[in-house]
Structures are given as C-alpha cells and as structure tokens.
KEMARKE-117746 format. One record per residue: residue number from 1; chain; x, y, z of N, C-alpha, C in turn. Coordinates in steps of 0.05 Angstrom, whole numbers, plus 5000, padded with zeros to 4 digits. Layout:
<atoms>
   n chain n.east n.north n.up ca.east ca.north ca.up c.east c.north c.up
 NUM     A      X       Y    Z       X        Y     Z      X       Y    Z
...
</atoms>
This chain:
<atoms>
   n chain n.east n.north n.up ca.east ca.north ca.up c.east c.north c.up
   1     A   0149    6058 3531    0169     6069  3513   0166    6099 3510
   2     A   0188    6113 3508    0188     6142  3505   0179    6149 3477
   3     A   0162    6169 3474    0151     6176  3448   0160    6204 3441
   4     A   0167    6208 3415    0174     6234  3405   0148    6247 3396
   5     A   0134    6259 3415    0107     6268  3410   0103    6298 3413
   6     A   0125    6314 3414    0122     6343  3415   0146    6356 3401
   7     A   0145    6381 3396    0165     6395  3381   0193    6395 3395
   8     A   0192    6398 3421    0218     6399  3436   0232    6372 3434
   9     A   0217    6350 3437    0230     6324  3435   0241    6319 3407
  10     A   0226    6328 3387    0235     6324  3359   0260    6341 3354
  11     A   0260    6366 3364    0283     6383  3360   0308    6371 3374
  12     A   0304    6360 3398    0326     6348  3412   0337    6324 3397
  13     A   0319    6308 3385    0328     6285  3369   0343    6294 3344
  14     A   0333    6314 3331    0347     6325  3307   0374    6336 3314
  15     A   0375    6351 3336    0400     6364  3345   0421    6342 3351
  16     A   0413    6321 3365    0431     6300  3372   0441    6285 3347
  17     A   0422    6280 3328    0430     6266  3304   0451    6281 3288
  18     A   0446    6307 3284    0464     6323  3269   0491    6327 3283
  19     A   0490    6330 3309    0514     6333  3325   0532    6308 3323
  20     A   0519    6284 3323    0534     6259  3321   0546    6257 3293
  21     A   0531    6266 3272    0542     6265  3245   0567    6282 3242
  22     A   0565    6306 3253    0586     6326  3250   0608    6324 3271
  23     A   0603    6308 3292    0622     6304  3314   0631    6330 3325
  24     A   0612    6347 3333    0617     6373  3344   0608    6375 3373
  25     A   0621    6392 3388    0611     6397  3415   0587    6415 3414
  26     A   0572    6417 3436    0549     6435  3437   0556    6463 3430
  27     A   0579    6473 3441    0587     6500  3436   0592    6507 3407
  28     A   0603    6488 3392    0609     6492  3364   0584    6488 3347
  29     A   0568    6468 3354    0545     6461  3336   0521    6480 3340
  30     A   0516    6488 3364    0491     6503  3370   0488    6528 3352
  31     A   0509    6545 3348    0506     6568  3330   0499    6560 3302
  32     A   0510    6538 3292    0504     6528  3265   0474    6520 3264
  33     A   0465    6506 3284    0437     6497  3285   0418    6521 3286
  34     A   0426    6541 3302    0409     6565  3304   0408    6580 3278
  35     A   0429    6580 3263    0429     6593  3236   0410    6578 3217
  36     A   0410    6552 3219    0391     6536  3204   0362    6543 3210
  37     A   0356    6546 3236    0329     6553  3245   0321    6581 3234
  38     A   0340    6600 3234    0333     6626  3224   0325    6625 3195
  39     A   0338    6607 3180    0333     6606  3151   0309    6588 3145
  40     A   0305    6567 3161    0284     6548  3156   0267    6543 3181
  41     A   0256    6564 3191    0241     6562  3216   0219    6541 3215
  42     A   0217    6525 3236    0197     6504  3238   0208    6476 3229
  43     A   0228    6476 3212    0239     6451  3203   0255    6437 3225
  44     A   0265    6453 3244    0281     6441  3266   0265    6422 3283
  45     A   0238    6425 3283    0221     6408  3299   0204    6389 3283
  46     A   0213    6384 3258    0201     6364  3241   0221    6342 3236
  47     A   0212    6317 3233    0231     6295  3230   0251    6300 3207
  48     A   0276    6295 3212    0296     6299  3192   0290    6283 3166
  49     A   0279    6260 3169    0273     6243  3145   0252    6256 3127
  50     A   0236    6274 3138    0215     6287  3122   0228    6309 3104
  51     A   0252    6317 3111    0266     6338  3096   0295    6330 3092
  52     A   0298    6305 3084    0325     6293  3082   0343    6309 3063
  53     A   0332    6316 3040    0348     6332  3020   0357    6358 3032
  54     A   0339    6372 3045    0346     6398  3057   0367    6395 3078
  55     A   0363    6377 3097    0383     6374  3119   0410    6365 3108
  56     A   0410    6346 3089    0434     6336  3077   0450    6359 3063
  57     A   0436    6375 3048    0449     6397  3033   0459    6419 3052
  58     A   0443    6426 3071    0450     6449  3089   0474    6442 3106
  59     A   0473    6418 3118    0494     6410  3137   0517    6395 3124
  60     A   0514    6390 3097    0535     6377  3081   0541    6349 3093
  61     A   0519    6334 3097    0521     6307  3108   0510    6287 3087
  62     A   0524    6266 3082    0514     6245  3063   0488    6235 3073
  63     A   0469    6231 3055    0442     6222  3062   0442    6195 3076
  64     A   0459    6177 3067    0460     6150  3079   0470    6153 3108
  65     A   0489    6169 3113    0499     6174  3140   0477    6186 3157
  66     A   0463    6206 3146    0442     6219  3161   0420    6200 3168
  67     A   0413    6183 3149    0393     6162  3154   0401    6144 3177
  68     A   0426    6135 3176    0437     6117  3196   0438    6130 3223
  69     A   0448    6154 3225    0450     6167  3251   0423    6174 3263
  70     A   0404    6181 3245    0377     6187  3255   0364    6162 3267
  71     A   0367    6139 3253    0356     6114  3263   0369    6106 3289
  72     A   0395    6110 3292    0409     6104  3317   0398    6122 3339
  73     A   0398    6148 3334    0389     6167  3355   0360    6161 3363
  74     A   0343    6155 3343    0315     6149  3349   0313    6124 3368
  75     A   0329    6104 3362    0329     6080  3379   0337    6086 3407
  76     A   0357    6103 3411    0367     6110  3437   0347    6127 3453
  77     A   0334    6146 3439    0313     6162  3452   0290    6145 3460
  78     A   0284    6125 3444    0261     6107  3450   0266    6091 3476
  79     A   0291    6088 3484    0298     6073  3508   0294    6090 3533
  80     A   0290    6116 3530    0283     6132  3554   0257    6121 3566
  81     A   0252    6127 3591    0228     6118  3604   0205    6136 3596
  82     A   0181    6124 3596    0158     6139  3585   0153    6166 3599
  83     A   0159    6167 3625    0153     6192  3640   0177    6212 3639
  84     A   0199    6204 3627    0222     6223  3625   0213    6248 3609
  85     A   0227    6270 3615    0220     6294  3601   0245    6307 3590
  86     A   0241    6323 3568    0263     6339  3556   0254    6368 3559
  87     A   0271    6384 3571    0265     6412  3576   0284    6429 3559
  88     A   0273    6448 3545    0290     6465  3527   0294    6493 3540
  89     A   0319    6502 3537    0326     6529  3547   0308    6549 3532
  90     A   0299    6569 3548    0282     6589  3536   0252    6584 3540
  91     A   0245    6560 3550    0217     6554  3556   0211    6558 3585
  92     A   0186    6559 3592    0178     6565  3620   0186    6542 3639
  93     A   0191    6518 3628    0199     6495  3645   0228    6496 3652
  94     A   0244    6511 3638    0273     6511  3643   0279    6527 3668
  95     A   0295    6515 3687    0300     6529  3712   0314    6556 3709
  96     A   0303    6576 3722    0315     6603  3720   0343    6604 3730
  97     A   0349    6589 3752    0375     6590  3764   0397    6581 3744
  98     A   0390    6562 3727    0409     6552  3707   0409    6570 3682
  99     A   0386    6579 3673    0385     6595  3649   0400    6622 3652
 100     A   0401    6632 3676    0414     6658  3680   0444    6656 3680
 101     A   0455    6632 3678    0484     6629  3678   0495    6625 3650
 102     A   0521    6629 3648    0535     6626  3622   0536    6597 3613
 103     A   0532    6593 3587    0534     6566  3575   0515    6546 3586
 104     A   0490    6554 3593    0470     6535  3602   0463    6517 3578
 105     A   0460    6491 3583    0455     6472  3561   0428    6477 3547
 106     A   0427    6471 3521    0403     6475  3506   0380    6458 3516
 107     A   0387    6433 3523    0366     6414  3532   0374    6402 3560
 108     A   0354    6396 3576    0358     6380  3600   0340    6355 3597
 109     A   0351    6333 3604    0337     6308  3604   0333    6300 3633
 110     A   0308    6297 3642    0303     6292  3670   0286    6267 3675
 111     A   0291    6254 3698    0276     6230  3706   0271    6232 3735
 112     A   0245    6231 3743    0238     6232  3771   0220    6256 3777
 113     A   0223    6267 3801    0206     6288  3811   0214    6315 3800
 114     A   0201    6323 3779    0208     6348  3764   0207    6372 3783
 115     A   0188    6372 3802    0185     6395  3820   0210    6403 3835
 116     A   0228    6383 3840    0253     6389  3854   0271    6408 3839
 117     A   0268    6408 3812    0284     6425  3795   0280    6455 3802
 118     A   0256    6461 3812    0249     6489  3817   0250    6497 3847
 119     A   0259    6478 3864    0263     6485  3892   0286    6505 3894
 120     A   0282    6527 3908    0303     6547  3910   0325    6539 3928
 121     A   0318    6526 3951    0339     6519  3971   0352    6493 3964
 122     A   0372    6494 3948    0388     6470  3940   0417    6475 3945
 123     A   0431    6455 3956    0459     6457  3962   0473    6432 3951
 124     A   0496    6437 3938    0512     6415  3928   0533    6407 3948
 125     A   0536    6381 3952    0558     6370  3968   0576    6354 3949
 126     A   0601    6362 3947    0619     6350  3928   0646    6344 3941
 127     A   0662    6327 3927    0688     6320  3938   0700    6297 3924
 128     A   0720    6286 3936    0736     6265  3924   0721    6239 3919
 129     A   0728    6226 3896    0717     6199  3891   0730    6179 3911
 130     A   0755    6184 3917    0770     6166  3936   0769    6177 3964
 131     A   0746    6184 3973    0743     6198  3999   0751    6180 4022
 132     A   0761    6193 4043    0767     6179  4068   0741    6172 4083
 133     A   0742    6153 4101    0718     6146  4116   0709    6170 4133
 134     A   0728    6186 4143    0721     6210  4159   0704    6229 4142
 135     A   0713    6233 4117    0700     6252  4100   0672    6242 4092
 136     A   0669    6216 4088    0643     6205  4081   0624    6207 4105
 137     A   0635    6203 4129    0619     6206  4154   0610    6235 4157
 138     A   0628    6254 4153    0621     6282  4155   0600    6290 4134
 139     A   0602    6279 4110    0583     6284  4089   0556    6274 4096
 140     A   0555    6250 4107    0529     6239  4116   0515    6257 4137
 141     A   0530    6265 4157    0519     6281  4179   0510    6308 4168
 142     A   0526    6320 4151    0519     6347  4141   0495    6346 4122
 143     A   0495    6325 4104    0472     6323  4086   0446    6320 4101
 144     A   0447    6304 4122    0422     6299  4137   0414    6324 4153
 145     A   0434    6339 4163    0428     6364  4177   0415    6384 4158
 146     A   0426    6386 4134    0415     6405  4115   0388    6396 4105
 147     A   0385    6370 4100    0360     6360  4090   0337    6363 4110
 148     A   0343    6359 4135    0323     6363  4156   0313    6392 4158
 149     A   0329    6410 4148    0322     6438  4148   0311    6447 4121
 150     A   0301    6428 4106    0287     6434  4081   0304    6441 4057
 151     A   0329    6433 4058    0348     6439  4036   0350    6413 4019
 152     A   0347    6416 3993    0350     6394  3975   0380    6388 3971
 153     A   0388    6363 3974    0416     6356  3971   0422    6349 3942
 154     A   0441    6363 3931    0449     6359  3903   0477    6348 3901
 155     A   0481    6328 3885    0509     6318  3880   0510    6304 3853
 156     A   0533    6292 3847    0537     6282  3820   0538    6252 3817
 157     A   0530    6237 3838    0528     6208  3837   0554    6193 3830
 158     A   0576    6207 3835    0602     6193  3832   0608    6177 3858
 159     A   0630    6163 3857    0639     6148  3881   0647    6168 3903
 160     A   0650    6158 3927    0660     6174  3949   0640    6194 3960
 161     A   0647    6219 3960    0630     6240  3972   0602    6241 3960
 162     A   0601    6241 3934    0575     6244  3920   0554    6223 3929
 163     A   0562    6198 3927    0542     6177  3934   0536    6177 3963
 164     A   0555    6185 3980    0550     6188  4009   0528    6208 4014
 165     A   0530    6231 4000    0510     6252  4003   0482    6242 3995
 166     A   0481    6229 3972    0455     6218  3962   0443    6198 3981
 167     A   0460    6179 3990    0450     6158  4008   0440    6170 4035
 168     A   0454    6190 4045    0446     6202  4070   0418    6214 4067
 169     A   0413    6227 4045    0386     6239  4040   0365    6217 4037
 170     A   0371    6197 4021    0352     6175  4016   0345    6160 4042
 171     A   0365    6156 4059    0361     6141  4084   0340    6154 4102
 172     A   0338    6180 4100    0318     6194  4117   0295    6205 4100
 173     A   0292    6195 4076    0271     6204  4058   0271    6234 4053
 174     A   0296    6245 4050    0299     6273  4045   0303    6277 4015
 175     A   0299    6301 4005    0300     6307  3977   0329    6307 3967
 176     A   0334    6295 3943    0360     6295  3932   0359    6296 3901
 177     A   0378    6309 3889    0380     6311  3860   0407    6301 3851
 178     A   0408    6283 3832    0433     6274  3820   0437    6287 3793
 179     A   0458    6303 3789    0464     6315  3763   0487    6298 3752
 180     A   0481    6282 3732    0500     6262  3723   0516    6270 3698
 181     A   0539    6258 3695    0557     6264  3673   0554    6245 3649
 182     A   0532    6229 3649    0525     6211  3627   0496    6217 3619
 183     A   0486    6202 3599    0458     6205  3593   0441    6188 3612
 184     A   0415    6192 3611    0397     6180  3631   0396    6149 3629
 185     A   0403    6138 3606    0401     6109  3603   0426    6095 3613
 186     A   0446    6110 3621    0472     6098  3630   0474    6100 3660
 187     A   0484    6079 3673    0488     6078  3702   0518    6077 3707
 188     A   0529    6099 3714    0558     6101  3718   0564    6117 3744
 189     A   0582    6106 3761    0594     6079  3759   0573    6058 3765
 190     A   0578    6034 3755    0559     6012  3757   0552    6006 3786
 191     A   0571    6010 3804    0566     6003  3832   0546    6022 3845
 192     A   0540    6044 3833    0520     6063  3843   0493    6060 3829
 193     A   0489    6040 3813    0464     6037  3798   0440    6036 3816
 194     A   0441    6021 3838    0418     6018  3855   0411    6045 3868
 195     A   0431    6061 3874    0426     6088  3885   0413    6105 3864
 196     A   0423    6104 3840    0411     6120  3818   0382    6112 3814
 197     A   0376    6086 3814    0349     6076  3810   0330    6087 3832
 198     A   0341    6087 3857    0325     6097  3879   0320    6127 3877
 199     A   0340    6142 3867    0336     6171  3863   0316    6176 3841
 200     A   0316    6159 3821    0296     6162  3799   0267    6160 3811
 201     A   0264    6143 3831    0237     6139  3843   0230    6160 3864
 202     A   0250    6168 3880    0245     6185  3903   0254    6214 3899
 203     A   0273    6218 3882    0285     6245  3877   0284    6252 3848
 204     A   0306    6263 3838    0307     6272  3810   0335    6267 3799
 205     A   0336    6256 3775    0362     6253  3760   0361    6272 3737
 206     A   0382    6288 3734    0384     6308  3712   0409    6303 3695
 207     A   0405    6304 3669    0428     6302  3651   0425    6323 3628
 208     A   0447    6333 3619    0447     6351  3596   0454    6337 3571
 209     A   0458    6310 3573    0468     6295  3550   0447    6277 3537
 210     A   0446    6278 3511    0427     6263  3496   0431    6233 3500
 211     A   0409    6217 3500    0413     6188  3502   0428    6176 3479
 212     A   0431    6191 3457    0447     6182  3434   0476    6190 3436
 213     A   0484    6203 3457    0512     6212  3460   0529    6190 3471
 214     A   0555    6191 3464    0575     6173  3475   0590    6188 3496
 215     A   0588    6177 3521    0600     6192  3544   0630    6196 3541
 216     A   0638    6221 3545    0666     6229  3543   0675    6238 3570
 217     A   0701    6237 3575    0712     6246  3600   0705    6275 3606
 218     A   0705    6292 3586    0699     6320  3590   0670    6326 3596
 219     A   0653    6306 3594    0625     6310  3602   0622    6317 3632
 220     A   0641    6306 3648    0638     6309  3677   0643    6337 3687
 221     A   0664    6351 3678    0666     6379  3686   0643    6397 3674
 222     A   0632    6389 3651    0609     6404  3640   0586    6400 3660
 223     A   0583    6376 3670    0562     6371  3690   0565    6388 3715
 224     A   0590    6392 3723    0595     6408  3747   0585    6437 3744
 225     A   0587    6448 3720    0577     6475  3715   0547    6476 3720
 226     A   0533    6455 3710    0503     6454  3713   0496    6450 3743
 227     A   0511    6432 3756    0505     6427  3784   0508    6451 3802
 228     A   0530    6466 3797    0534     6490  3813   0513    6511 3807
 229     A   0505    6513 3782    0484     6533  3774   0457    6527 3786
 230     A   0451    6501 3789    0425     6494  3801   0425    6497 3831
 231     A   0448    6501 3843    0450     6503  3872   0457    6531 3881
 232     A   0447    6538 3905    0454     6564  3916   0481    6564 3930
 233     A   0490    6540 3936    0516     6538  3949   0528    6511 3942
 234     A   0555    6510 3941    0570     6486  3938   0588    6482 3962
 235     A   0587    6459 3974    0604     6453  3997   0624    6431 3988
 236     A   0650    6438 3990    0671     6419  3983   0679    6404 4008
 237     A   0672    6378 4010    0677     6363  4034   0705    6354 4038
 238     A   0718    6346 4016    0746     6336  4016   0756    6336 3987
 239     A   0780    6346 3983    0790     6346  3955   0820    6350 3955
 240     A   0833    6337 3936    0862     6341  3932   0866    6365 3914
 241     A   0891    6371 3908    0898     6395  3893   0886    6396 3865
 242     A   0882    6372 3853    0872     6372  3825   0845    6358 3823
 243     A   0830    6357 3845    0804     6344  3845   0784    6358 3827
 244     A   0767    6343 3814    0747     6354  3797   0727    6371 3812
 245     A   0724    6366 3838    0704     6381  3854   0712    6411 3855
 246     A   0738    6416 3852    0747     6444  3853   0739    6459 3828
 247     A   0734    6444 3806    0723     6456  3782   0696    6467 3788
 248     A   0680    6452 3802    0653     6461  3809   0655    6485 3828
 249     A   0673    6484 3848    0675     6507  3866   0682    6532 3851
 250     A   0699    6530 3831    0707     6553  3815   0683    6563 3799
 251     A   0668    6545 3787    0644     6553  3772   0625    6567 3791
 252     A   0621    6556 3815    0602     6567  3834   0609    6596 3841
 253     A   0634    6602 3846    0642     6629  3853   0638    6648 3829
 254     A   0644    6638 3805    0640     6655  3781   0610    6660 3776
 255     A   0593    6641 3785    0564     6644  3781   0551    6660 3804
 256     A   0567    6669 3823    0557     6684  3845   0544    6667 3867
 257     A   0552    6642 3868    0541     6624  3889   0560    6623 3913
 258     A   0549    6613 3935    0566     6609  3959   0583    6584 3955
 259     A   0607    6585 3966    0624     6562  3968   0634    6559 3997
 260     A   0630    6535 4008    0638     6529  4036   0658    6506 4036
 261     A   0676    6506 4056    0695     6484  4059   0701    6480 4089
 262     A   0709    6456 4097    0714     6450  4125   0739    6465 4134
 263     A   0739    6473 4160    0761     6487  4172   0787    6471 4170
 264     A   0784    6444 4173    0807     6427  4173   0822    6427 4146
 265     A   0807    6433 4125    0820     6435  4099   0839    6459 4098
 266     A   0831    6481 4110    0847     6505  4111   0872    6501 4128
 267     A   0870    6484 4148    0892     6480  4166   0913    6459 4155
 268     A   0905    6445 4134    0923     6424  4124   0945    6437 4107
 269     A   0969    6431 4113    0992     6443  4100   1000    6429 4074
 270     A   0988    6406 4069    0995     6391  4045   0980    6401 4020
 271     A   0960    6417 4024    0944     6427  4001   0942    6458 4002
 272     A   0941    6470 3979    0940     6499  3978   0913    6510 3968
 273     A   0896    6493 3957    0871     6503  3945   0853    6517 3965
 274     A   0851    6507 3990    0832     6520  4009   0838    6550 4012
 275     A   0863    6557 4016    0870     6585  4020   0864    6601 3995
 276     A   0869    6590 3972    0863     6604  3947   0833    6610 3945
 277     A   0816    6590 3952    0788     6594  3950   0777    6613 3971
 278     A   0788    6613 3994    0780     6632  4015   0786    6660 4005
 279     A   0808    6664 3993    0815     6691  3982   0795    6699 3960
 280     A   0784    6680 3947    0764     6686  3926   0736    6690 3937
 281     A   0733    6684 3963    0707     6688  3975   0693    6664 3987
 282     A   0706    6641 3987    0695     6617  4000   0693    6621 4030
 283     A   0673    6609 4042    0669     6610  4071   0679    6585 4085
 284     A   0687    6588 4110    0698     6565  4125   0678    6557 4146
 285     A   0673    6530 4148    0655     6520  4169   0670    6501 4187
 286     A   0662    6502 4213    0674     6484  4233   0656    6460 4238
 287     A   0630    6464 4235    0611     6443  4239   0586    6448 4223
 288     A   0567    6429 4222    0543     6433  4206   0527    6457 4214
 289     A   0527    6464 4239    0513     6488  4248   0525    6513 4236
 290     A   0552    6513 4233    0565     6535  4219   0554    6538 4191
 291     A   0552    6515 4177    0542     6516  4150   0514    6528 4149
 292     A   0497    6520 4167    0470     6531  4168   0470    6561 4174
 293     A   0487    6569 4192    0489     6598  4199   0499    6614 4175
 294     A   0518    6604 4160    0528     6618  4137   0507    6620 4116
 295     A   0492    6598 4112    0470     6598  4092   0448    6618 4101
 296     A   0442    6617 4127    0420     6634  4137   0427    6664 4135
 297     A   0453    6670 4137    0462     6698  4136   0464    6708 4107
 298     A   0463    6690 4088    0466     6698  4060   0439    6709 4050
 299     A   0441    6724 4028    0417     6735  4016   0401    6714 4001
 300     A   0414    6691 3996    0401     6670  3980   0379    6655 3995
 301     A   0384    6651 4021    0366     6634  4037   0349    6652 4055
 302     A   0323    6645 4056    0305     6660  4072   0292    6642 4093
 303     A   0288    6651 4117    0277     6635  4138   0299    6625 4156
 304     A   0291    6615 4179    0311     6606  4199   0314    6576 4197
 305     A   0338    6567 4206    0344     6539  4206   0346    6529 4235
 306     A   0343    6503 4238    0346     6490  4264   0376    6487 4269
 307     A   0388    6504 4284    0417     6503  4289   0424    6496 4318
 308     A   0405    6484 4332    0409     6478  4360   0428    6454 4363
 309     A   0426    6434 4346    0442     6410  4349   0471    6417 4342
 310     A   0489    6412 4361    0518     6419  4356   0534    6393 4355
 311     A   0548    6389 4333    0568     6368  4332   0589    6376 4312
 312     A   0613    6371 4318    0635     6380  4301   0640    6361 4278
 313     A   0650    6372 4256    0660     6355  4235   0687    6343 4244
 314     A   0691    6318 4238    0716     6305  4245   0738    6317 4228
 315     A   0760    6325 4241    0783     6336  4225   0792    6315 4205
 316     A   0797    6324 4180    0806     6306  4159   0836    6305 4157
 317     A   0846    6280 4151    0875     6278  4149   0885    6280 4120
 318     A   0867    6280 4101    0874     6283  4073   0896    6264 4065
 319     A   0889    6239 4061    0908     6218  4055   0922    6224 4028
 320     A   0946    6212 4025    0962     6219  4002   0948    6213 3975
 321     A   0932    6192 3974    0918     6186  3949   0898    6207 3942
 322     A   0887    6220 3963    0869     6242  3958   0884    6267 3948
 323     A   0906    6272 3961    0922     6296  3954   0931    6295 3925
 324     A   0938    6271 3915    0948     6269  3888   0927    6262 3868
 325     A   0902    6264 3876    0880     6256  3858   0880    6271 3832
 326     A   0874    6257 3810    0873     6271  3784   0848    6288 3783
 327     A   0851    6309 3767    0828     6327  3763   0807    6315 3746
 328     A   0783    6327 3746    0761     6317  3729   0751    6291 3738
 329     A   0739    6276 3719    0728     6249  3725   0738    6231 3702
 330     A   0740    6206 3709    0749     6187  3688   0729    6164 3686
 331     A   0727    6154 3661    0710     6131  3657   0727    6106 3661
 332     A   0716    6087 3675    0731     6062  3681   0716    6038 3669
</atoms>
C-alpha cells in the first residue's frame, strides 16, 4: 500500500483534496494554494485534519465536506502501488525538460523506471486513434528503428498509433514511456490495460493527475503538453484535420522542439495541416533513416545513429474516417 510518508506526498494529497472541494482546475487553484503557503508556511505539508479549522476558514469550505473529501482522496492515494512516486515541480527530481516549459504541472505521479524520465534522447510518436494498418505498420518500423539507436519511445497509450509505438518498443525490449491522460490507477482504454501493465514493469508510466481526480476529456490535451515537453521531438505518423495529435505538434513547436511528419501527409490533398506545420518549421521525412538524419543534424541530439538500413515508409491513404476525426480525446 502507498504511504503518505513525506512532505511532498502530503502536499499532493492536500492539494487534491482542496481542488476537489472547490472544483477548480490546476491553473485556477494553484495561485490560491500558493497564497495559503505564503501565509501559513509548513501547513501545506501537514494533514488537513490536523488544521481543519484553519483550512476550512481560509478556503471557505464546510468542515464536513472537507472531512469527506480528505477521506476520499486518502483512500485513492492509498491505492497507488508502494513503489509509485510523486515528484514536485521545483525539486531536484523534477525533469528539467518539463520544468523549463510553460504551465508545467505541480506534481508528477510516476510508476516504473524513474531513470527514463531523465533520459535526454526521447521522441514522441503520435497520431490517430483510428489509424490505418499502413500507419500502424510504419509506426512499428520507425519506433524500433529509433529504439535500436538508443532513443526512448514516448507516446500516450491511446488506441491506434500510440499503442503501436509502445508495443513495438516492448517487443524488442526497448525503452518506452507512456504519458497518460488519466491517473495511475486507471487503465484507459481498457483494451490497452495489458500494455500499460507491461510498461509499468519494463518502462515508465507518467501522469500529472491525482489518483483522486475524476478523468475529464480535457485531461488528454493537457497530457499532450507534458508529452511534448518531455520529448526532444514529436513525430506525427497519421492525423486528420482535427486530430488531437496536432495539439501536441503545436505545443512542441511552441516549446522549441522538433516536429516531423511523413512526406505522404504533405502530398495528400484531402488535408491541409501538413503544409501549415511545415510553414511553422516542421520537418518532412521519407523514411526512418530520414528521421534519424534530421535528429542527428539537430542541436538536440549528440552522437551518430545507425542509418545504414534503408526502407521506405508506406505511403498513407488517409481514410475518410481519419480525415474527419474529432479533435482531442474522448472517454468511452
């Protein structure tokens, strides 16, 4: 059972409890919580129930409600696995790549190989949930090519492209990180549970969401911001005009990261996003070796890659259901 045995864990529990009571987003609640810390330093990392009168008065929350929400949050935190960790922004454990970007989350909840969080050479592979077989094949080949060259494969554990990238890495015992849009105790979508469990053992699962949170649709684009920040490059394998993966590509460019896309996407006349992203600075790849060359030429990656093996990415036909795909992610 997970234990609340240090100040960061206790602060995360308090933060989640109060946030649930007030029904506020991180962006709205965090400044209020920081103001409380300025006035009552040290109390943020003490159990709320030890200072119930203070917390109730300051945040204007009924004591019965505060008691109830604290008990609920405590029960959900206790369901985390014993080895899970909570990392706070501003501490030495928090990854520099993420902390240096705008709106980095206050807490990260992690399960698995913590060391992967600090690997510099990380690349995100993202794309449609309703991916074509061609796109999933291309994703598998590219993920394995990158992984064999010492690059950690990052994705979001969604259907389609994401899970194809994770499976490709796991099949060859390569490093992979899943940045999920739910809390660590939730397995979504259910069909990917076994993959998530395997990543927990062999790779790393990262969430910015408290185990006491109720998953919302807008959690997923928030996750994309974190995923792009943790990666030096984002590769969009296949996406329709309103695909949620384009949200990540946009974040990546704003964060000063590389964005790559297949040449076939640029040639497809049914979609306009590829040309828009190329104008913003995205790079075009014809095959996995192209991707490695682009990465090798960037200032982010140091050292040479094995680019001898040549095989082309299969041109994608971008089926109509992909082209009309809704943006973001949805809970089913």
